[in-house]
C-alpha positions in Angstrom: 0.0 0.0 0.0 2.7 2.5 1.0 4.9 1.8 -2.0 1.9 2.3 -4.2 1.3 5.7 -2.7 5.0 6.7 -3.4 4.7 5.3 -7.0 1.5 7.3 -7.5 3.1 10.6 -6.5 6.2 10.0 -8.6 4.0 9.0 -11.6 1.9 12.1 -11.2 5.0 14.3 -11.3 6.5 12.3 -14.1 3.3 12.5 -16.2 2.9 16.2 -15.5 6.4 16.9 -16.7 5.9 14.8 -19.8 2.6 16.4 -20.7 3.9 19.9 -19.9 6.8 19.6 -22.3 4.6 18.3 -25.1 2.1 21.2 -24.6 5.0 23.7 -24.5 6.3 22.3 -27.8 3.1 23.4 -29.5 2.9 26.6 -27.5 6.4 27.5 -28.5 5.6 26.9 -32.1 2.7 29.3 -31.8 4.8 32.0 -30.0 7.5 31.7 -32.7 4.9 31.7 -35.5 6.0 28.3 -36.7 2.7 26.4 -36.5 1.6 27.5 -40.0 2.5 24.8 -42.4 4.1 22.6 -39.8 3.5 18.8 -40.2 4.3 16.0 -37.8 6.2 13.1 -39.2 7.7 10.0 -37.7 11.1 11.7 -37.0 9.4 14.8 -35.4 7.3 12.6 -33.2 10.2 10.5 -32.1 12.3 13.7 -31.3 9.4 15.1 -29.3 8.8 11.9 -27.4 12.5 11.4 -26.6 13.0 15.0 -25.5 9.8 14.9 -23.3 11.0 11.7 -21.7 14.4 13.3 -20.9 12.7 16.4 -19.5 10.4 14.2 -17.3 13.4 12.3 -16.0 15.2 15.6 -15.2 12.2 16.9 -13.2 11.8 13.6 -11.3 15.5 13.6 -10.4 15.2 17.2 -9.3 12.3 16.4 -7.0 14.2 13.5 -5.5 17.3 15.6 -4.9 15.4 18.3 -3.0 13.5 15.7 -0.9 10.0 15.9 -2.4 9.4 12.2 -1.7 10.9 12.0 1.8 7.7 12.2 3.8 4.6 12.1 1.6 2.2 11.2 4.4 2.4 14.6 6.2 2.2 16.9 3.3 0.0 20.0 3.3 -1.5 20.8 0.0 -1.1 24.6 0.3 2.6 24.2 1.4 3.1 21.8 -1.6 1.8 24.4 -4.1 4.0 27.2 -2.7 7.0 24.8 -2.6 6.2 23.6 -6.1 6.1 27.2 -7.5 9.7 27.8 -6.3 11.0 24.4 -7.6 9.2 24.9 -10.9 10.8 28.3 -11.4 14.3 26.9 -10.6 13.8 24.0 -13.0 12.4 26.2 -15.8 15.4 28.5 -15.5 17.8 25.6 -15.8 16.0 24.2 -18.9 15.9 27.7 -20.4 19.7 28.2 -20.1 20.5 24.6 -21.2 18.0 24.2 -24.1 16.3 27.4 -25.0 18.9 30.2 -24.7 20.4 29.6 -28.1 17.1 29.0 -29.9 17.5 29.9 -33.5 13.9 30.9 -33.8 14.1 33.6 -31.2 14.9 37.0 -32.8 14.5 39.2 -29.7 14.6 39.0 -25.9 10.9 39.6 -25.5 10.3 36.2 -27.1 12.8 34.7 -24.6 10.7 36.1 -21.7 7.5 34.7 -23.3 8.9 31.2 -23.9 10.4 30.8 -20.3 7.2 32.3 -18.8 5.0 30.1 -20.9 6.9 26.9 -20.0 6.9 27.8 -16.2 3.2 28.4 -16.2 2.3 25.2 -18.2 4.6 23.0 -16.1 3.6 24.5 -12.8 -0.2 24.4 -13.6 -0.2 20.7 -14.7 2.1 19.5 -11.9 0.1 21.4 -9.3 -3.2 19.8 -10.5 -1.8 16.2 -10.6 0.2 16.5 -7.4 -2.7 17.9 -5.5 -4.7 15.0 -6.7 -2.0 12.5 -5.6 -1.5 14.2 -2.1 -5.3 14.3 -1.6 -5.5 10.6 -2.5 -2.8 9.8 0.1 -4.5 11.9 2.8 -7.8 10.1 2.1 -6.1 6.8 2.7 -4.7 8.1 6.1 -8.1 9.5 7.2 -9.8 6.2 6.4 -7.3 4.3 8.5 -5.9 2.3 5.6 -2.5 3.8 6.3 -1.4 4.3 9.9 1.8 4.6 12.0 2.2 2.6 15.2 2.8 5.3 17.9 4.0 5.2 21.5 3.2 7.9 24.0 5.9 8.6 26.6 4.3 9.8 29.8 1.9 8.5 32.4 0.3 11.5 34.1 -2.6 13.7 33.4 -0.7 15.6 30.8 -0.2 12.4 28.9 -3.9 11.6 29.1 -4.8 15.1 27.8 -2.3 14.6 25.0 -3.8 11.3 24.0 -7.3 12.7 23.9 -6.1 15.8 21.9 -4.3 13.6 19.4 -7.4 11.4 19.1 -9.6 14.4 18.5 -7.6 16.6 16.2 -4.8 14.5 14.5 -6.6 11.9 12.5 -4.9 13.4 9.4 -1.5 12.3 10.8 -2.5 8.6 10.9 -1.1 8.1 14.4 -2.2 4.7 15.8 -1.5 4.9 19.5 -0.8 1.4 20.8 0.4 2.2 24.3 2.3 4.3 26.7 5.5 4.1 28.7 5.6 5.3 32.3 8.0 7.9 33.6 7.3 7.3 37.3 5.6 4.6 39.4 2.4 6.7 39.4 0.1 6.1 36.4 -3.0 8.1 35.7 -5.9 5.7 35.9 -7.7 7.4 33.0 -4.7 6.8 30.8 -4.3 3.2 31.9 -8.0 2.6 31.0 -7.4 4.1 27.5 -4.1 2.6 26.5 -1.9 -0.5 27.3 1.0 0.2 29.7 4.1 -0.9 27.9 6.4 -0.5 31.0 9.1 1.9 31.9 10.6 4.4 29.4 13.9 2.7 29.8 12.5 -0.1 27.6 12.0 2.3 24.7 14.7 1.0 22.3 13.4 -2.6 22.8 9.8 -1.5 22.4 10.5 0.3 19.1 12.0 -2.8 17.7 9.4 -5.3 19.0 6.3 -3.2 18.2 7.7 -1.7 15.0 7.0 1.8 16.4 7.2 4.6 13.7 6.3 7.6 15.9 7.0 8.5 19.5 5.2 11.4 21.2 6.9 12.7 24.4 4.2 14.1 26.7 6.0 15.1 29.9 6.5 18.5 31.4 8.9 20.5 29.1 10.6 21.8 32.3 12.0 18.4 32.9 14.9 19.0 30.5 17.2 16.3 32.1 14.5 13.6 31.7 13.8 14.6 28.1 17.5 14.5 27.4 17.8 11.0 28.8 14.8 9.8 26.6 16.3 11.3 23.5 19.7 9.7 24.3 17.9 6.3 24.7 16.2 6.8 21.3 19.4 7.8 19.5 19.7 5.7 16.4 16.2 4.4 16.3 14.2 4.9 13.1 11.1 6.3 14.8 10.1 9.9 14.4 10.1 11.8 17.7 7.8 14.7 18.7 7.8 16.6 22.0 4.9 18.5 23.5 6.0 22.1 23.8 5.4 24.7 26.5 4.5 28.4 26.1 8.1 29.5 26.3 9.1 27.3 23.4 6.2 28.6 21.4 7.3 32.2 22.0 10.9 31.2 20.9 9.4 30.0 17.6 10.5 26.3 18.1 7.0 25.0 17.3 6.0 24.7 13.7 2.4 24.0 12.9 2.0 22.4 9.5 -1.7 21.6 9.8 -3.9 24.4 11.3 -6.1 22.1 13.4 -3.4 19.7 14.5 -1.9 19.3 17.9 1.2 21.5 18.1 4.4 19.5 18.5 8.1 20.0 18.3 9.4 17.6 15.6 12.9 16.3 16.4 15.0 16.8 13.3 15.5 13.4 11.6 17.0 14.3 8.3 20.0 16.5 8.9 20.6 17.4 5.3 18.4 17.6 2.3 19.0 14.8 -0.3 20.8 17.1 -2.8 23.0 18.6 -0.1 23.9 15.1 1.1 24.8 14.1 -2.5 26.9 17.2 -3.0 28.7 16.8 0.3 29.6 13.2 -0.5 30.6 14.1 -4.0 32.8 16.9 -2.7 34.4 14.4 -0.2 35.2 11.9 -2.9 36.3 14.2 -5.7 38.1 16.6 -3.4 40.0 13.9 -1.6 41.0 12.1 -4.8 42.2 15.4 -6.4 44.0 16.5 -3.2 45.9 13.2 -2.9 47.0 13.3 -6.5 48.1 17.0 -6.4 49.7 16.7 -3.0 51.5 13.4 -3.7 54.9 15.2 -3.3 53.8 16.4 0.1 52.9 12.9 1.1 56.3 11.6 -0.1 58.3 14.4 1.7 56.3 13.9 4.9 56.8 10.2 4.8 60.5 10.5 4.4 60.7 13.0 7.3 58.7 10.7 9.6 61.1 7.9 8.8 64.1 10.0 9.5 62.6 11.5 12.7 62.5 8.3 14.7 62.5 4.5 14.3 59.2 3.0 13.4 56.5 2.8 10.7 55.5 5.9 8.6 51.8 5.5 9.3 49.9 5.1 12.5 46.5 3.3 12.6 44.0 3.4 15.4 40.4 2.3 15.9 37.9 5.1 16.1 34.1 5.1 16.3 32.3 6.5 13.2 28.8 7.0 11.9 26.1 4.9 13.7 28.7 3.8 16.2 30.5 1.6 13.7 34.3 1.3 14.4 36.9 2.0 11.7 40.7 2.3 11.5 41.9 5.9 11.1 45.2 6.5 9.5 47.7 9.2 10.2 51.4 10.0 9.7 53.1 8.8 12.9 53.9 11.8 15.2 54.9 10.0 18.3 57.7 7.6 19.3 57.0 3.9 19.3 55.1 2.4 22.2 53.8 5.9 23.1 50.7 4.3 24.8 52.3 1.3 26.4 50.8 2.4 29.7 47.3 2.8 28.2 45.3 5.3 26.1 46.2 9.0 26.8 45.3 12.3 25.2 48.1 14.5 23.9 49.0 17.9 25.5 51.1 21.0 24.6 54.4 19.6 25.9 53.8 15.9 25.4 57.2 14.1 25.6 55.8 11.3 23.4 55.7 13.5 20.4 58.8 13.7 18.1 60.2 17.1 17.0 59.0 16.5 13.5 55.7 15.2 14.8 55.2 18.5 16.7 55.7 20.5 13.5 53.3 18.2 11.6 50.6 18.7 14.3 50.9 22.5 14.1 50.2 22.5 10.4 48.0 19.4 10.4 50.3 17.4 8.1 49.8 14.3 10.3 46.1 14.3 9.3 46.7 14.1 5.5 46.5 10.3 5.2 42.9 10.6 6.5 41.8 11.7 3.1 42.0 8.0 2.3 39.5 7.4 5.1 37.3 10.1 3.5 37.6 8.4 0.1 36.6 5.0 1.6 33.5 6.6 3.3 34.7 6.2 6.9 34.9 9.9 7.3 33.9 13.2 5.7 36.0 16.3 5.2 33.9 18.2 7.7 32.3 16.6 10.7 32.8 15.9 14.4 36.3 14.4 15.1 36.1 10.7 15.8 37.1 9.4 19.2 38.2 6.1 20.7 35.7 3.9 22.5 37.9 4.2 25.6 37.2 7.9 25.9 33.6 7.7 24.6 32.8 5.5 27.5 34.1 8.2 29.9 32.4 11.0 28.0 28.9 9.5 28.0 28.9 9.2 31.8 29.1 13.0 32.0 27.3 13.8 28.7 25.1 11.0 27.4 24.1 13.1 24.4 27.6 12.6 23.0 26.0 9.7 21.0 24.2 12.4 19.0 27.5 12.9 17.1 27.3 9.4 15.7 24.4 10.5 13.5 26.9 11.8 10.9 30.2 10.8 9.5 33.2 12.1 11.5 35.4 14.6 9.8 39.0 15.7 9.1 38.1 19.0 10.7 35.1 20.2 12.7 33.5 23.2 14.3 34.6 21.9 17.7 38.2 21.9 16.5 38.2 25.3 15.0 36.3 27.0 17.8 37.7 25.1 20.8 40.8 23.2 19.6 42.2 19.8 20.6 41.0 18.5 24.0 43.6 17.4 26.5 41.1 15.9 29.1 37.7 14.3 29.0 36.3 17.4 30.6 37.6 19.4 27.7 36.1 16.9 25.3 32.7 17.5 26.9 33.2 21.2 26.7 34.0 20.9 23.0 30.9 18.8 22.5 28.6 21.8 22.4 30.2 23.1 19.3 29.9 19.8 17.5 26.2 19.6 18.5 25.8 23.1 17.2 27.3 22.0 13.9 25.0 19.0 13.6 21.8 21.0 14.4 22.8 23.6 11.8 24.4 21.3 9.3 24.6 22.6 5.7 27.0 23.0 2.8 27.4 26.7 3.8 28.4 25.6 7.4 31.0 23.2 5.9 32.5 25.9 3.8 32.8 28.2 6.8 34.5 25.4 8.9 36.9 24.8 6.0 37.8 28.5 5.9 38.5 28.6 9.6 40.6 25.4 9.3 42.8 27.0 6.6 43.2 30.1 8.8 44.4 27.9 11.7 46.8 26.0 9.4 48.3 29.2 8.0 48.7 30.6 11.5 50.3 27.3 12.8 47.9 27.1 15.7 47.4 23.3 15.5 48.6 20.9 18.2 
């Protein structure tokens, strides 16, 4: 059923783009006064069909890249029309510059404006009609209960009961199928217990999400209990379920609450997708192309650094160490060796300004970040990104999460060669400093974008030029 709904929306967009291009073909002939005496033949029909197919594929790809098909079950028709107008204008401009700018039939710029405007209006109108039909069809399936999302309520007091009743009354359009609640304290509101099954303590949330195939979690506890909410979010880190929190008046005044449906229950949606599809594709493309290009162009730097490492002290040129990456998966990071052999024979230890384990050449490498260059290989392999929170060892992560459990939030993204934490705070010499630096990495993740990556890279270059590494 769900795959069919996705296919229906994609087919509506594809068909609209196909039909719009064919209509525009005739409209363009009219605008250029080429309809008189024009006859379709087999070759012309083939060219029209093939070009329309290519255009439809272009539009569908564009919609995928900007995330149009990420969450089709919570779309607002009005928001879709406004969003579609912007995307249609963008796509029409691209097509204009790629296909229509050098049109031999156009003799003045007024015809250019007419053709681009005509195509935009035709494409937007047809797509708006077909997409509104597809979105309305999906919403009907949700309202009739044919599509629903198993939902768990976190909370066990009167507030949770009120939230349950409010969701039942006003949020049918969301398709939430409440199948139980988890208690926060030993006290459970009898009214709530009469309405929903008690699924046990909130500490069982990860297991319940897996066992009951939960797709939505609504946290209905007092927003002032920040520590408890933080613990719950930490428990749910890495689960596929969407998470919403009941807001208070202060959060509403701050603008944290976004109402997508006028008559729905106001909720704060925890960000699930950190980057749009197109930004994620561009970020990974930059990682791969940038790393490969840098390794080729800087091959002489690699060779020189390797020779100096070999001359600085006995031992291998490279140093490999296990770090924890995206989704908590371990990988082996690679660096130019900057310390003497057996530097950690007494156990894992963080480096400091005057660390006697570091060689003279190693100290210079660290100041200008030469020791990090081999990590471009980790980026190329997909273990890391150019920009992202620095990966740590499990030994130190175990210590950090005792103080700051939300550290696991960093594992939602690929670790990076450089990070906002590094450029704003620097290297950490103690676990306490790691926790202090954590706020900058959390800030990066919550504001993740290509523009943010670019700013971090500029700061990193500034630090390298000033020799402020360690």
